[in-house]
Steps between C-alpha positions, in 0.01 A plus 500: 500500500720265703442519880856616566452788256179600678683514833790696345250746351344554842845558651606738222185708536549523878856623447382744234248649743777563754722658235231736367374601846851603596563723198389818674748426781811453285676801653468341845603144416795333665750424224811283522777452244581135430779584255583777255175641352301207643242600759247332727211667681261398773242466222710228332515312828131538587395396150726195518362403841145520364590281202671236712215489753246428225716243320578313820135476601435281195842343440691488830739231377627699199839668511543873447766715336411864564698814425492644851480195729711259295476122474267297720438127473811413302465175307120511470361355178283809447634851555341843475723774356384844614579861416257710706586827325696482177598856417557643848703795368212594268259470793709730719491767229129465428579358157205268433689198366529226762344162564453198722648176366430148630611175335480135601760240409492122524849351508634824346242499217276807497139381503300810598547875485316818593603861435276775628518870417313663790481841329327380183352192672627287214536139611723270295472128573643177360509133587720251317324355197188715541614824335536856629227753567449867576188561709360173365581567133744270322842648418723451199839651422527727199546378143786744439756375247859595577645793690424758232205696634487303827432658839732362767527539874800462727644587838817700565768383746428683825661340807791327321643710218811291441349369175358832381719514189393150395136591555534822297652301216189283483275804523678679216456202269135451597424869455615526138223288339229530767215750496572580865631376833318556829627473858188516723665367817315179593637186337188306600277742311744509208447127458125523554474768231707288264256213557216739419659603168565859613872456438686258277808415706673546834852446630675572827812402690539372855142489628369303797271198478210690662525772232437262211352164607132584448573697183693211347194277517274775366718549194535130432129433538432792264721342232825686559857370527725549804861398561803610696791661317648160414176390337415272791253498786714614794336844515370459856854414606695754292245782488581554131199492272398544137127480430323572173234402253624209283601699192682769700692270733769373255629851425504595867686180587759570231564852635529383860735218407733725300495782756553293814743240362851546635401764753586497870129454564490184288800362686338581835174328404662206320337584165 
């Protein structure tokens, strides 16, 4: 395992310990609303502080983009991208689907990623060119052929519902051939599970870089395909993502393209 991945694993586990230890205190947590249906707790902040402290001890010169504390070290060649608690709303309700996500980029290329589920203690890791693993076991996306019978995951619009109709159009067309669609509530874990072959495809609109950076590398290193809605690689910038096993991706891309084309959302995002 690459040294940066080892450090990210240590940081993710430290954050996971904070998250789990605080679960019996959820009713007493200080909660702030960042925007509609988007919450932050003192646990998010403490977990992020623990992650940053550990990363900086080994790599003080690296930049950081973190969900709660923002951008530090702008212009650095290497940058950590951190989501200390992906799935905060689930966490606040005791719904056991949340994760810690840490990625490392070099000149905007994702070169390392760690996603940790502190409830199941599943640790997903990837480094560019070295494959993806779950608790040390090599991962591979599913061999599913086409959308018929596929299991997909997605995320509903929650803080910005201006594109809800466009999203529902994509969902309706995905739902018809698929065996099922799941919305667990942590995009990082959605991508990790896709890399592990538990689902066959994933799509979502308007995410943040910290939601998806580590998961993007996991899926790619496990043999999956990922693009933005225009079929390019601007997903960290746009937040729009389609990810799937190779023989499922073309049908998903076709549905997204036809559903989003000409919409106000496409105009807004320059698709």
